[in-house]
C-alpha positions as CSV (number, residue, x, y, z in Angstrom):
1,M,1.6,-57.8,9.6
2,S,-1.6,-58.6,7.7
3,T,-2.9,-56.6,4.7
4,D,-6.0,-55.7,6.7
5,T,-3.9,-54.3,9.5
6,V,-1.9,-52.2,7.1
7,R,-5.0,-50.9,5.4
8,A,-6.6,-50.1,8.8
9,G,-3.4,-48.2,9.8
10,A,-3.3,-46.3,6.6
11,A,-7.0,-45.4,6.9
12,E,-6.5,-44.2,10.5
13,E,-3.5,-42.1,9.4
14,A,-5.5,-40.5,6.6
15,A,-8.4,-39.7,9.0
16,E,-5.9,-38.1,11.4
17,R,-4.4,-36.1,8.6
18,R,-7.8,-34.8,7.4
19,R,-8.6,-33.8,11.0
20,E,-5.4,-31.8,11.2
21,Q,-6.0,-30.3,7.9
22,R,-9.5,-29.1,8.9
23,G,-8.0,-27.6,12.1
24,W,-5.3,-26.0,10.0
25,Y,-7.9,-24.3,7.8
26,F,-9.4,-22.6,10.8
27,Y,-6.4,-20.4,11.5
28,D,-7.0,-18.8,8.1
29,W,-10.6,-18.5,9.2
30,A,-9.4,-16.8,12.4
31,C,-6.8,-14.3,11.3
32,S,-8.0,-13.4,7.8
33,V,-10.7,-11.2,9.4
34,Y,-7.9,-8.9,10.6
35,S,-6.5,-8.7,7.1
36,T,-9.9,-7.9,5.7
37,S,-11.8,-5.8,8.2
38,V,-8.9,-4.0,9.8
39,L,-6.1,-3.7,7.3
40,T,-8.0,-3.6,4.0
41,V,-11.3,-1.8,5.0
42,F,-11.4,0.2,8.2
43,L,-8.0,1.1,9.6
44,G,-6.5,2.9,6.6
45,P,-9.2,5.5,6.1
46,Y,-9.9,5.8,9.9
47,L,-6.3,6.1,11.0
48,T,-5.7,8.6,8.1
49,A,-8.7,10.7,9.4
50,V,-7.3,10.5,13.0
51,A,-3.9,11.6,11.7
52,K,-5.4,14.5,9.8
53,H,-7.3,15.6,12.9
54,A,-3.9,15.7,14.7
55,A,-2.1,17.4,11.8
56,D,-0.7,21.0,11.8
57,A,-1.9,23.7,9.5
58,D,0.3,22.3,6.7
59,G,-1.3,18.9,6.9
60,F,1.7,17.2,8.7
61,V,2.0,15.1,11.8
62,H,5.3,14.8,13.7
63,P,5.9,11.2,15.1
64,L,9.2,11.3,16.9
65,G,9.7,14.8,15.6
66,V,9.7,13.7,11.9
67,P,7.4,15.6,9.6
68,V,5.0,13.2,7.9
69,R,2.1,14.1,5.6
70,A,-1.0,12.8,7.4
71,G,-2.1,11.0,4.3
72,S,1.1,9.0,4.3
73,F,1.1,8.0,8.0
74,F,-0.8,4.7,7.5
75,A,1.4,3.5,4.7
76,Y,4.6,4.3,6.7
77,A,3.1,2.5,9.8
78,V,2.6,-0.6,7.6
79,S,6.2,-0.4,6.4
80,A,7.4,-0.1,10.0
81,S,5.4,-3.1,11.0
82,V,6.9,-5.4,8.4
83,I,10.4,-4.1,9.1
84,L,9.9,-5.2,12.7
85,S,8.7,-8.5,11.4
86,I,12.1,-9.1,9.8
87,F,13.8,-9.2,13.2
88,V,11.2,-11.4,14.9
89,M,10.2,-14.0,12.4
90,P,13.6,-15.7,12.1
91,M,13.7,-16.1,15.9
92,A,10.3,-17.8,15.9
93,G,11.1,-20.1,13.0
94,A,14.4,-21.2,14.4
95,A,12.9,-21.8,17.8
96,A,10.0,-23.8,16.4
97,D,12.3,-26.2,14.4
98,R,14.8,-26.6,17.3
99,T,12.2,-27.3,20.0
100,G,9.5,-28.9,17.9
101,R,6.9,-26.8,19.8
102,K,5.2,-24.7,17.2
103,K,1.8,-24.6,18.9
104,P,2.9,-22.5,22.0
105,L,4.7,-20.0,19.8
106,L,1.7,-19.9,17.4
107,A,-0.6,-19.2,20.4
108,A,1.6,-16.4,21.7
109,A,1.8,-14.6,18.4
110,A,-1.9,-15.0,17.7
111,Y,-3.1,-13.7,21.0
112,L,-0.6,-10.8,21.1
113,G,-2.0,-9.8,17.7
114,A,-5.6,-10.4,18.7
115,G,-5.1,-8.3,21.8
116,A,-3.5,-5.4,19.9
117,T,-6.4,-5.5,17.4
118,T,-9.0,-5.5,20.2
119,G,-7.2,-2.5,21.7
120,M,-8.0,-0.5,18.5
121,F,-11.4,0.2,20.2
122,F,-9.6,2.9,22.1
123,L,-8.3,4.7,18.9
124,D,-10.2,8.0,18.8
125,G,-9.7,11.7,18.9
126,D,-6.1,12.5,17.8
127,R,-4.5,9.3,19.0
128,Y,-2.8,8.5,15.7
129,L,0.4,7.3,17.5
130,L,-1.6,4.8,19.4
131,G,-3.1,3.6,16.2
132,G,0.3,3.3,14.6
133,L,1.7,1.4,17.6
134,L,-1.2,-1.1,17.6
135,L,-1.0,-1.6,13.9
136,I,2.7,-2.4,14.1
137,V,2.2,-4.9,16.9
138,A,-0.8,-6.6,15.3
139,N,0.9,-6.8,11.8
140,A,4.2,-8.1,13.2
141,S,2.3,-10.7,15.3
142,L,0.3,-11.9,12.3
143,A,3.5,-12.3,10.3
144,V,5.1,-14.4,13.1
145,S,2.0,-16.6,13.4
146,M,1.9,-17.2,9.7
147,V,5.5,-18.5,9.7
148,L,4.4,-21.1,12.1
149,Y,1.1,-21.8,10.5
150,N,2.5,-22.2,7.0
151,S,5.2,-24.5,8.2
152,Y,2.6,-27.1,9.1
153,L,1.6,-27.5,5.4
154,P,4.4,-29.9,4.4
155,Q,3.7,-32.0,7.5
156,I,-0.1,-32.3,7.2
157,A,-0.4,-32.7,3.4
158,P,1.6,-35.0,1.0
159,P,2.9,-33.4,-2.2
160,E,-0.1,-34.3,-4.3
161,E,-2.6,-32.7,-1.8
162,R,-0.8,-29.4,-1.1
163,D,-2.3,-27.2,-3.9
164,A,-5.8,-28.3,-2.8
165,V,-5.1,-28.0,0.9
166,S,-3.5,-24.6,0.6
167,S,-6.3,-23.3,-1.6
168,R,-8.9,-24.5,0.8
169,G,-7.1,-22.7,3.6
170,W,-7.3,-19.4,1.7
171,A,-10.9,-20.1,0.8
172,F,-11.7,-20.5,4.5
173,G,-10.0,-17.2,5.2
174,Y,-11.9,-15.3,2.5
175,A,-15.2,-16.9,3.6
176,A,-14.7,-15.7,7.1
177,G,-13.7,-12.2,5.9
178,A,-16.9,-12.0,3.8
179,L,-19.1,-13.2,6.7
180,V,-17.7,-10.6,9.2
181,L,-17.8,-7.9,6.6
182,V,-21.6,-8.4,6.2
183,A,-21.9,-7.8,10.0
184,N,-19.6,-4.8,9.7
185,L,-21.7,-3.4,6.9
186,V,-24.9,-3.7,8.9
187,L,-23.4,-2.0,11.9
188,F,-21.7,0.7,10.0
189,T,-24.6,1.7,7.7
190,A,-27.2,1.4,10.5
191,H,-25.1,2.8,13.4
192,D,-27.8,5.3,14.3
193,S,-30.2,2.5,14.8
194,F,-27.8,0.8,17.2
195,G,-27.3,4.1,19.1
196,V,-23.6,4.6,18.3
197,S,-21.7,7.2,16.2
198,E,-20.0,6.4,12.9
199,A,-16.6,6.6,14.6
200,T,-17.7,4.3,17.4
201,A,-19.1,1.8,14.9
202,V,-15.7,1.7,13.1
203,R,-13.9,1.1,16.4
204,I,-16.3,-1.7,17.2
205,C,-15.6,-3.3,13.8
206,L,-11.9,-3.0,14.5
207,A,-12.0,-4.5,17.9
208,S,-14.4,-7.3,16.9
209,A,-11.8,-8.6,14.4
210,G,-9.4,-9.1,17.4
211,V,-12.1,-11.0,19.4
212,W,-12.8,-13.2,16.3
213,W,-9.1,-13.9,15.8
214,G,-8.6,-14.9,19.4
215,A,-11.7,-17.1,19.6
216,F,-11.2,-19.2,16.5
217,T,-7.5,-19.7,17.1
218,L,-8.6,-22.2,19.7
219,V,-9.6,-24.7,16.9
220,P,-6.1,-25.1,15.3
221,L,-4.5,-25.1,18.7
222,R,-6.6,-28.1,19.7
223,R,-6.2,-30.1,16.4
224,L,-2.7,-29.5,15.2
225,R,0.1,-31.7,16.6
226,D,3.7,-30.7,17.4
227,R,6.2,-33.0,15.8
228,R,9.7,-33.8,16.9
229,T,12.4,-33.4,14.2
230,A,16.1,-34.3,13.9
231,S,17.0,-30.9,15.3
232,T,14.5,-31.0,18.2
233,G,16.0,-30.9,21.6
234,Q,18.8,-28.5,20.8
235,A,18.9,-25.1,22.5
236,S,16.7,-22.5,20.9
237,A,18.4,-19.4,22.2
238,H,20.5,-18.7,19.2
239,G,17.8,-17.9,16.7
240,W,19.9,-15.5,14.7
241,R,22.8,-18.0,14.5
242,Q,20.3,-20.6,13.2
243,L,19.0,-18.0,10.7
244,A,22.5,-17.5,9.4
245,A,22.9,-21.2,9.0
246,T,19.6,-21.4,7.2
247,L,20.6,-18.7,4.8
248,R,23.9,-20.5,4.2
249,D,21.9,-23.7,3.5
250,M,19.6,-21.9,1.1
251,R,22.6,-20.6,-0.8
252,G,23.3,-24.2,-1.7
253,K,19.8,-24.3,-3.2
254,P,19.9,-21.2,-5.5
255,L,16.7,-22.2,-7.3
256,T,14.7,-22.0,-4.0
257,L,16.3,-18.5,-3.5
258,S,15.3,-17.6,-7.1
259,F,11.7,-18.5,-6.3
260,L,11.8,-16.5,-3.1
261,L,13.1,-13.4,-4.9
262,A,10.4,-13.6,-7.5
263,Y,7.8,-14.1,-4.8
264,L,9.2,-11.2,-2.8
265,I,8.7,-8.9,-5.7
266,Y,5.2,-9.8,-6.9
267,N,3.8,-10.4,-3.4
268,D,5.0,-7.0,-2.3
269,G,2.7,-5.6,-4.9
270,I,-0.2,-7.8,-3.7
271,Q,0.3,-6.9,-0.1
272,T,0.4,-3.2,-0.9
273,V,-2.8,-3.3,-2.9
274,I,-4.5,-5.1,0.0
275,S,-3.4,-2.5,2.5
276,Q,-3.8,0.6,0.4
277,A,-6.9,0.0,-1.7
278,S,-9.3,1.5,0.8
279,V,-7.2,4.6,1.1
280,Y,-7.1,5.0,-2.7
281,G,-10.8,4.5,-2.9
282,S,-11.7,7.0,-0.1
283,E,-9.1,9.7,-0.7
284,E,-8.6,9.6,-4.5
285,L,-11.9,8.4,-5.8
286,G,-14.1,10.0,-3.1
287,L,-16.0,6.8,-2.3
288,S,-17.9,6.3,0.9
289,Q,-17.0,3.9,3.6
290,S,-20.1,1.8,2.9
291,T,-19.1,1.5,-0.8
292,L,-15.6,0.4,0.2
293,I,-17.1,-2.3,2.5
294,V,-19.3,-3.6,-0.3
295,A,-16.3,-3.7,-2.7
296,V,-14.1,-5.6,-0.3
297,L,-17.0,-7.9,0.5
298,L,-17.2,-8.6,-3.2
299,V,-13.5,-9.3,-3.3
300,Q,-13.9,-11.8,-0.4
301,V,-16.8,-13.7,-2.0
302,L,-15.1,-13.9,-5.4
303,A,-11.7,-14.8,-3.8
304,V,-13.3,-18.0,-2.3
305,G,-14.2,-19.2,-5.8
306,G,-11.0,-17.8,-7.2
307,A,-8.8,-19.7,-4.8
308,L,-10.6,-23.0,-5.4
309,G,-10.8,-22.4,-9.1
310,M,-7.1,-21.6,-9.5
311,G,-6.4,-24.7,-7.4
312,R,-8.2,-26.8,-10.1
313,L,-6.4,-24.9,-12.9
314,A,-3.1,-25.9,-11.2
315,R,-4.0,-29.5,-11.4
316,T,-4.3,-29.1,-15.2
317,Y,-1.6,-26.5,-16.0
318,G,0.6,-26.6,-13.0
319,A,1.0,-24.2,-10.1
320,Q,3.8,-22.1,-11.8
321,R,1.9,-21.5,-15.0
322,T,-1.3,-20.6,-13.1
323,I,0.6,-18.1,-10.9
324,L,2.1,-16.5,-14.0
325,G,-1.3,-16.1,-15.5
326,S,-2.6,-14.5,-12.3
327,L,0.3,-12.0,-12.4
328,V,-0.8,-10.9,-15.9
329,A,-4.3,-10.4,-14.6
330,W,-2.9,-8.4,-11.6
331,T,-1.0,-6.1,-13.9
332,L,-3.9,-5.4,-16.2
333,T,-6.3,-4.9,-13.2
334,L,-4.0,-2.5,-11.4
335,A,-3.2,-0.5,-14.6
336,A,-7.0,-0.1,-15.1
337,G,-7.3,1.2,-11.6
338,Y,-5.2,4.2,-12.5
339,F,-7.9,5.3,-14.9
340,L,-10.9,4.8,-12.6
341,P,-13.2,7.9,-12.6
342,A,-13.8,9.5,-9.2
343,G,-17.2,9.1,-7.6
344,A,-18.1,6.0,-9.8
345,P,-18.6,3.0,-7.5
346,V,-19.7,0.7,-10.3
347,W,-16.3,0.8,-11.9
348,F,-14.6,0.4,-8.5
349,F,-16.8,-2.8,-8.1
350,V,-15.6,-4.0,-11.5
351,L,-12.0,-3.5,-10.4
352,A,-12.7,-5.3,-7.1
353,S,-14.1,-8.2,-9.0
354,G,-10.9,-8.6,-11.0
355,I,-8.8,-8.5,-7.8
356,G,-11.0,-11.0,-6.1
357,L,-10.7,-13.6,-8.8
358,V,-6.9,-13.7,-8.7
359,L,-6.1,-12.7,-5.1
360,G,-6.7,-16.0,-3.2
361,G,-5.3,-18.3,-5.9
362,S,-2.1,-16.4,-6.5
363,Q,-1.3,-16.5,-2.8
364,A,-2.5,-20.1,-2.1
365,L,-0.6,-21.6,-5.0
366,S,2.6,-19.6,-4.1
367,R,2.5,-21.1,-0.7
368,S,1.9,-24.7,-1.9
369,L,4.6,-24.4,-4.6
370,F,7.2,-23.2,-2.0
371,S,6.3,-26.1,0.3
372,H,7.8,-28.4,-2.4
373,L,11.1,-26.5,-2.2
374,V,11.6,-27.0,1.6
375,P,14.0,-29.7,2.8
376,S,12.3,-32.1,5.3
377,G,12.8,-31.1,8.9
378,K,13.5,-27.4,8.1
379,E,9.9,-26.3,7.5
380,A,9.6,-23.5,10.0
381,E,13.0,-22.1,9.2
382,Y,12.4,-22.0,5.5
383,F,8.9,-20.7,6.0
384,S,10.3,-17.9,8.1
385,A,12.3,-16.8,5.0
386,Y,9.1,-17.3,3.0
387,E,7.1,-15.1,5.4
388,M,9.8,-12.5,5.2
389,S,9.1,-12.4,1.5
390,D,5.3,-12.6,2.2
391,R,5.1,-9.9,4.9
392,G,8.4,-9.1,6.4
393,M,9.9,-7.8,3.2
394,S,6.6,-6.2,2.0
395,W,7.6,-2.8,3.2
396,L,8.9,-1.6,-0.2
397,G,5.5,-1.3,-1.7
398,P,3.9,0.7,1.1
399,L,7.0,2.8,1.3
400,L,7.0,3.5,-2.4
401,F,3.2,4.2,-2.2
402,G,3.7,6.6,0.7
403,L,6.7,8.3,-0.8
404,T,5.0,8.8,-4.2
405,Y,2.0,10.4,-2.5
406,Q,4.2,12.5,-0.3
407,L,6.1,13.8,-3.3
408,T,3.3,14.2,-5.8
409,G,0.1,14.5,-3.7
410,S,-1.6,12.0,-6.1
411,Y,-2.8,8.6,-5.1
412,R,-3.1,7.7,-8.8
413,D,0.6,8.1,-9.2
414,A,1.1,6.0,-6.1
415,I,-1.1,3.2,-7.3
416,I,0.4,3.0,-10.8
417,S,3.9,2.7,-9.4
418,L,2.9,-0.8,-8.1
419,V,2.6,-2.3,-11.6
420,A,6.4,-2.7,-11.7
421,F,6.2,-5.3,-8.9
422,F,4.0,-7.6,-10.9
423,A,5.9,-7.2,-14.1
424,I,9.3,-7.9,-12.6
425,G,7.9,-10.7,-10.5
426,F,6.5,-12.4,-13.6
427,V,9.9,-12.3,-15.4
428,L,11.7,-13.7,-12.4
429,L,9.2,-16.5,-11.7
430,A,9.1,-17.6,-15.3
431,R,12.9,-18.2,-15.2
432,V,12.7,-20.6,-12.3
433,P,12.9,-24.3,-13.3
434,V,10.7,-25.6,-10.5
435,R,11.1,-29.3,-11.2
436,Q,14.9,-29.0,-10.7
437,A,14.3,-26.8,-7.7
438,I,12.2,-29.6,-6.1
439,R,14.8,-32.2,-6.8
440,D,17.5,-30.0,-5.4
441,A,15.5,-29.8,-2.1
442,G,15.5,-33.6,-1.9
443,N,11.7,-33.9,-2.5
444,P,9.7,-36.0,-4.9
445,V,8.5,-34.1,-8.0
446,P,4.7,-34.2,-8.5
447,E,3.4,-35.2,-11.9
448,M,2.0,-31.7,-12.4
449,I,3.7,-28.7,-10.9
């Protein structure tokens, strides 16, 4: 084979890889609008208001006969959704690796979640149970889809490209979130001009996130390729048996498990801040919905630059050190949030700026770092464990947040309790020798990690 032929083949392979990478970015573009518009901005305050409308004279609702303070219902629903995810994600990961057919599973999870989100248009009056159910379905579907989506990363990017590719994916997601939030802000603040009530405007914003999610999912479904692996072709009916085998395999890689434990802890704090920030702003600080939208829009814009900027820092200092630096910033920012004065949007915007600068980068680099710890051919199974740490195990933070508020009646006490997740996560991550962990997984060690 001639040198020119080899070069032409390599160039064609690189072009196909870039095409897949661009398609892969678009799933972040598609689903991040749910995380931003629904989970972070609108659903928390709106579902809390719906629950309060349905509450008894003492301020409690009674789902399944259990007395729950209306202000805690949203946090408990988030916890329930991620607990459900624990049972579903391993099945999806095992099935994907065994059949080699990730795309049909990704499509099923994405469109179930998009459908549930679109159904939030019908959340009005005192239908807090409907809101909780749709939230649980949408959140669990997102978690399953992210298992499959993340598992493509080791297949579409060689080790030296993964930090950059992962960071670009997050940047795409935050750019989409910012774009849709601008439209949400226009509709919400000028709802009278559009001839709709404020509540109807919120419901339109919720439903439009589902439509966006479903529409742009078509791009990755067209561009990503399914790949046959050594385990492809075996029966996929025994997902839980495969999960047990995966966990046994991971026990032989204790450093990978050590990273997952650290990630479980600090990411639990990140996910809780994302889902509960708007409730804290509206209920404790007395900020308007339009102020919250602007604050989250600020987070989205800064997160784009933050994700790309931290990706560059990782090339100089390594992903592990960059993540550790972001955890220090998270701790300081969250501690400052405890002292924010009520009714002062400027200081809330300052806090939002701090969150935006570290949010995308800390998540993107965690994903790319973990991709180096995954044995070849077991991407979806290992990323199901990762996603259990990312979303499926992130019920502790919301549960702690909800319990703290239920016991104290103070969202400030609830928010400060989350500092522990970042402090403990920092200590655990700092103790992981990542170069040895990569070698133990049978992967080449990048020059800078």
